[in-house]
C-alpha positions in Angstrom: 0.0 0.0 0.0 2.8 2.4 0.8 4.4 1.7 -2.6 1.1 2.2 -4.4 0.4 5.4 -2.5 3.9 6.7 -3.3 3.8 6.3 -7.1 1.6 8.4 -9.3 1.6 5.8 -12.0 -0.2 3.4 -9.6 -2.7 6.0 -8.3 -5.6 4.1 -9.7 -4.9 1.3 -7.2 -5.1 3.6 -4.2 -8.1 3.0 -1.9 -9.1 0.1 -4.1 -10.8 -1.8 -1.3 -8.0 -4.4 -1.3 -5.9 -2.6 1.3 -5.1 -4.8 4.3 -2.4 -2.9 6.3 -4.8 -1.4 8.9 -6.6 -4.6 9.4 -3.3 -6.5 9.8 -2.1 -4.0 12.4 -5.4 -4.6 14.4 -4.9 -8.3 14.2 -1.3 -8.1 15.5 -2.4 -5.9 18.3 -5.3 -8.3 19.2 -2.9 -11.4 19.2 -0.4 -9.6 21.3 -3.1 -8.6 23.8 -5.0 -11.9 23.7 -1.9 -14.1 24.1 0.4 -11.8 26.0 2.9 -11.5 23.1 5.2 -8.7 22.2 4.9 -7.3 18.7 7.8 -8.8 16.7 10.1 -6.8 14.5 9.8 -7.4 10.8 12.0 -10.4 9.8 14.7 -10.2 7.2 12.5 -12.0 4.6 9.9 -9.2 4.9 12.5 -6.5 4.9 14.2 -7.9 1.9 11.0 -8.4 -0.1 9.8 -4.9 0.8 13.1 -3.4 -0.3 12.9 -5.3 -3.6 9.3 -4.1 -4.3 10.1 -0.5 -3.3 13.1 -0.5 -5.7 10.9 -2.0 -8.4 8.3 0.6 -8.2 10.7 3.6 -8.2 11.2 3.6 -11.9 8.5 3.4 -14.6 10.4 0.7 -16.4 9.7 -1.8 -13.6 6.0 -1.1 -13.1 5.0 -4.2 -15.1 7.2 -6.4 -12.8 5.7 -4.7 -9.7 2.2 -5.3 -11.0 2.8 -9.0 -11.2 3.7 -9.0 -7.5 0.7 -6.8 -6.7 -1.7 -9.0 -8.6 -0.3 -12.3 -7.1 -0.3 -10.9 -3.5 -3.8 -9.4 -3.4 -5.6 -12.0 -5.5 -4.0 -14.8 -3.5 -5.5 -13.3 -0.3 -8.9 -13.0 -2.0 -8.8 -16.6 -3.2 -7.3 -19.3 -1.1 -6.2 -16.9 1.6 -9.7 -16.4 2.8 -10.4 -20.1 3.0 -7.2 -20.8 4.8 -7.9 -17.9 7.2 -11.3 -19.3 8.0 -9.9 -22.8 8.7 -7.1 -21.4 10.8 -9.6 -19.4 12.8 -11.5 -22.5 13.6 -8.4 -24.5 14.5 -6.3 -22.0 16.4 -8.3 -18.9 17.4 -11.5 -20.4 18.8 -13.4 -19.2 15.8 -12.2 -15.6 16.1 -12.3 -14.0 12.6 -9.3 -11.8 12.1 -9.8 -8.3 10.7 -7.5 -9.2 7.8 -10.3 -11.5 6.5 -13.1 -9.0 6.9 -13.7 -6.8 3.9 -15.5 -3.5 4.0 -17.0 -4.2 0.6 -18.2 -7.3 -1.2 -15.0 -8.9 -2.4 -16.9 -10.2 -5.5 -17.3 -6.6 -6.5 -13.8 -5.5 -5.6 -12.0 -8.3 -7.5 -13.4 -7.6 -11.0 -13.0 -3.8 -10.5 -9.3 -4.1 -9.6 -8.7 -6.8 -12.3 -10.2 -4.4 -14.9 -7.9 -1.6 -13.6 -4.9 -3.9 -14.0 -6.0 -4.9 -17.5 -6.4 -1.3 -18.5 -2.9 -0.5 -17.3 -1.5 -3.5 -19.1 -3.1 -2.5 -22.4 -0.7 0.4 -22.5 2.4 -1.9 -22.2 4.6 -3.0 -25.0 5.1 -6.7 -25.7 8.4 -6.5 -23.8 6.7 -5.0 -20.7 4.0 -7.7 -20.8 6.7 -10.3 -20.9 8.4 -8.5 -18.0 5.2 -8.9 -16.0 4.7 -12.5 -16.8 8.4 -13.3 -16.1 8.1 -11.8 -12.6 5.7 -14.6 -11.5 8.5 -16.8 -10.0 9.9 -13.8 -8.1 6.4 -13.0 -6.7 6.1 -16.5 -5.3 9.6 -16.5 -4.0 9.1 -13.3 -2.1 5.8 -14.4 -0.6 7.2 -17.9 0.1 10.2 -16.5 1.9 7.8 -14.6 4.2 5.7 -17.6 4.8 8.8 -19.7 5.6 9.8 -17.1 8.1 6.4 -17.0 9.7 6.2 -20.8 9.8 9.5 -20.9 11.7 12.0 -21.1 9.0 15.2 -19.2 8.8 14.9 -15.6 10.2 17.3 -14.5 7.4 
């Protein structure tokens, strides 16, 4: 969200209804309070991925690559992430639904709207830029996977 809000070329994606930062902050605070935890620092996997994305979005030439990450991150949370969250809520949180999984709008209206905005942006790209976006898919999964590995208890580096 910070990256999108800081880049004029990505302004159409500001306040899209897909933002999750505020909700995630509420969930972290709730878990810390509920379970007597201290809020952890961001791990190296998160820091590294954030730096990579920030660098990517600084120049116009890497916007297609960034959009691949944007798409994969948000739409993963709208698809399987919601189902996983519901199941984890039942298993681990006594049925408590985290704010992250609550949406202010009907997600079935948000998804096509944002998908259309992405497609409109991509229509302006050259063949090379479209390929750049497609070729970034492995990197998007690698970045997200590194964070998941850290959260699961993998290497903190």
